[in-house]
N, C-alpha and C positions, 0 to 999 in steps of 0.2 A: 090712277096715282100720276102725279106729276114727275115727268124728265127728274127734277133736282130729288126726291126722293126715293127714286130708281138709283138713281149713281151713288148717294148716301148708302144706300143697303149695298150696292156692289164695292166701297171701299170699304165699308165694315166685315164684310162677308170675306173679299180676297184679304183684310189685314189680319182677319183672325185668323185663317188657314199662315199666312205666312207667319204671323207670332209660332202658331204651334209646330210648324214645319220647321222652325229655324232653333226652335228650343227644346225638342223633343231629345229625350237620351231612353234609351232601350234600359231592360231590367241589369246589364251589366254595366250601365254608365257612357255608353258610346253614343256617338249622333251616327245613326246611319245615313249615307252618303243620299239615296233617295228621298228622304225627308228634308233635307238639305237643298237637294235640286228643285223638288217641288215649292221647297218654302221659300227660296228666292225667284223662280218665274213670278209667285203667288204676289212677293213685293214688288214686282216690278210692273205688275196689272194694280196694285193697288196704288203706286205712286202715278202710274197713265190716268186711272180714274180722278185721283185727285188733284194733279196738276192739270191735265186737260179739259176736263167736265167739271169741276168744281171750280178752280181759279181762274181757269183760261187764260193760261201762261202762255201756252204755245200755238 
């Protein structure tokens, strides 16, 4: 596989994890702090892959 395909797979995977972590609610309608924490971390990695590897901004 080419490096750009691997990069896009990383962007999509970390974006999906971030979306799930930041929008998850338990049965009582609350957001567990662990989901928010790992969702935020995954969002940072998603933006890192997108800005550095795909767009080459920094």
